[in-house]
Phi, psi and omega in degrees: 000147178301143173266334181212132177235152176253139177253113183271063180198191184214180172066208188297323186287328174295319180292321175306309181296316181303319183297316181289318179302318180296319179297330182272001183076021183258133176288153183233148176236126178260151171241153184207153177267175176305317184289341183253018187303329181243028181288159183301315184296333178290321179287330182284328187287159177285329177220159177214141182232126178285133184236010174144195185289176186292323180297139183300327176300335180261005184214280185292345177260003180268093180297327179298320181288327177293316174303316179297321179294328176293313180298318180297323186257349181081022177292134184267344183209159180234129169259123187270355185066220175231161183070194180048244185262009190298331181241028180263114178300322185296326180291317178296324180290322180296319177294317179302314183294333179271004178073030180250131182286142176256121182273080184177185183292165177288156189296333177296323179289322176298316181298311185296321185266339186285343179258114184304324182290312177294323178299320179294326174293318179292320177302311183298320181291334182273002177089017182267133180291130187239158179285140175300136179183184181270126189279019183209177180292143177266112187286332185202177181297322183297316177295322178301317179295316177301313182295316181298321179291327178294313181289316186100133178291154353286152178232156177251124176266130184222140170288130184299326180262017191284177180171159179064024179081352181283137177077026179235137177212144175264133178235129178256352180201180184299316184300313180296324180295318182294315184290316182296323178298316180296310181296316181297321179297316180296314183295317181300317181294320181290319186275324188237353186066024184211110185261020179289140186235142171234161179228137177218166179297136174270128180277130182276139182056053184271158164252145177254107185233130184238153180249129176273124176245158176216123179235159179240183181273004182255012179087005180266133175222130178230165172240149189244047179080190185237166171233135177270118183236034189284334181278103186229154170228124183053043177068010174255132183293142184246309179225133178235158176208163176218139350282176179290137177288355188257327186286143167258175187299320182295317180293319177299319179294323182288319177297315179297320177300318177293321179297318179295320179300321179295315180297321178292330181296333180248017179051054187285132180228117182121191178278138175205161181229130180254117184263138179236153165251135187235128182271179187294342178264010181067022167286139182231149184225138178295132176257301182191169174241130173263120189268056184195176172286136179275153174307319189271016182301334180302329178297324177293316181301319186286328180271341179258338183078015182254152174259103189292324178299313178302316180297322177298316180296315180296322179293318179296333177277000175097006182279158176280160174301141184281354180210164178259173181299323181294337179274353182280128178228148175247122185230129177076197181219144179227144179231136175239134175243132181268118180266118187243149169276087178207166185244098179299335180281351178238039178076022178069034181287141179298145183237130182242155176147191186263139176282095181291335173210133180215106182229091178295152179287161175223174177133171182297130179076016183245127176230138179234118170258118187216163175234019182234170174213169179300120186109346179296151177263130171268116191264152176288346187279344187226175177307137186275024178294130173267318184195166168244124178255123185234131177236152183228142175209158175302335176229163178298318182297325180287321176298321179294315178298318177295326177294315181298317179296316183292321179294323176297329184268355182276105184261115178230131178224157176105331174223156172289153183211173188255016182301318180299321179291318176298319178301317180298320180300307188288350177263357177292138183297328179298321178290317180296329178278349183076020179270079188253155173196166181292350174268008183308306186293311178297328179287321183275338180229065187298328179256022183086180179262128181231030181093175183247133175271115187270150174292163186303320182293328175290320177299319176298322176300315182289325174298319179299311182299312181298323179293318179294316179301313185289322181296321179290320179292324180292322178298317179298322186284339181279146179294328181268359178056027175252130184267140171287149189276335190255129179219167170234128176261121179264114187263131172085176179288165179298141354283130186276150176271125181272126182239099178293137178224158173233134185234121182226146175274128182269163182292337179275006179090355178275169177251127183255125183243128177252120180223124181053037176080001178251137184256132176237144176255131186237124172248127176203153173258008184302142176231150179308136182104343179272137181283323187265121175261108179239137181181209182219129174250114189057241182259001186253134173292149182220137175233121179223143173258138186233133173236130182244138175221094182069235179270359182263134178236132171258117187254124184248126175190138173056034175089359179251147171232116188242131179272128177228131177251124178256115185227172179289163180305318184293320180291323177298320179294320180289326181300325180296339185266352187284142179290154179270125182282127180272123182288155182291155181273113179256007188295343183270001176252145166261115184254144175293122185282354188205162167286133184178188181258131174281107181285316184201153171241125187263006180229169178238163176295134183090351180288142174265134181234158180251157179301132178096349182285141179296132178249320185198163177233128181242131178255132175221129180052042174069010176252129177276131180242114180273122178265126186244157175292131177273347176205169175292149179178185179235134179286119180267324187206136174260120184258355181216157181234157183306138181094354184274140174280136186240144170264163179302136177071010177288140180288130177259315177207163184234137178267151177291000000 
């Protein structure tokens, strides 16, 4: 067994590998960029080596510096994590030539499966069902149009070297194909240095289900069940679970057999994932094979009881797999939600900054994989993932309930995040029923995410919590520590709904709240200054997040953030008489929705544009975002030029 390994990655996956290595008694070496000098993975490792500048191209993508770090520290093997160099054949070869073990598949398997075009040919030869499409590179838009017409719309445009949703576009007609081909090529070139494009038939109402495989150097390959990854936004997974609520035993066995056959066809050794698209009749088609550990691997670990990272390390050290296919069992249900630094209320734009507060949830069946801590910086240079929240339960319903509670208790401040959006997803009836497909998010949120509208009983609960919190804070602030009983809670932005409440301390230590003639008893140990309000209202446990600014409270629960002002009765009556301030009209400006690079401006001053027409393209975190006209109009002024760095809400152009 190895005595020391190097982790050629950062963030949560580097921390994840370090934890397993430590449990195995293996020393670890971290590598880091300038931006990650005080990152969590650097602190956790036994040794750390600086490998370059903040940009990934100057550090985490520098194979030569990682090989040098291995030589410098005496690391015998490298775990690549996911992303960066994890699926680069040249990296595996460089390690091999330096006499350093690669904790992953052999380079011939990476080469065979890493190219989407070649992998489809190999899959078909191995008897794996594939999606109809053109079996080679699409050189230009003209050829793309010809292929699309032959296959029939809708078609999926994909970067051959792609992954993580980058370089992917859905086209329903010629216009979308031409624009998508250009954008996919640009994204692929920026992300992978490879702008080759392929086109295949898009399956309507598809599910994205993947099979986890594991092989060793002794010819053994097994599959460890499936993961349902259908809930995606812009082809990037948002919530994953194992097992799939859709598959029956026969379909699982058939998909697993094909995945194993493909892995054996390339003498696969290590963890890998074979991705399938599955239609509503449980017909399945091969998409691609990822020759690395997947982001969502924890759900498989929880339902199988296996440590996939440990298995990878042992396989790389030449050991046999510790179990046979017949010994693989799936028990219970696990769900993973990806927590990102992004703003769902602004089109999921990435958010950067310092985590002024970071308190992940704990409890039975709750796991958090993260690479940050309170005070960490979310950088513009890398993927904006903050953490992966994973919950487990004996049933899917219990795992879902634990996820809902854990999301309510996950406190993050300093950057925008998607926790409210995740909460909204798992409370949708369609999710609870397991009726999933890759169109889940566009179908359930057709106009984007604008927060969650809570039912009246939930609103009453939050008014009760805000009243108790404010009364307790007011009592602390008074010299006699006695709270006045009568308050008015002004709910929402102006004009606010006034909710008179009465708050009294009972002899049993509970707080009694009277709202609309209904009395509720509240037990809580909450004290002013705490973000998390945990307690019990009547017979039900409750978890709410609170932020206070004077008499204003922002109350977070179930995907909603509601502003409440708790004031005296007299102030409440006066507030009803105040005029409503009208915000300025910014509709004549095109504003940058995120900090990023202005790639192009598609219009000129004096040009007439139609609603939906492309105006500009802004790139952030290697993803191109096309900004379109929301109405017909005439461009009066161009305020920014291509190549310029933009701040959020910076004016790009102005309409007449």
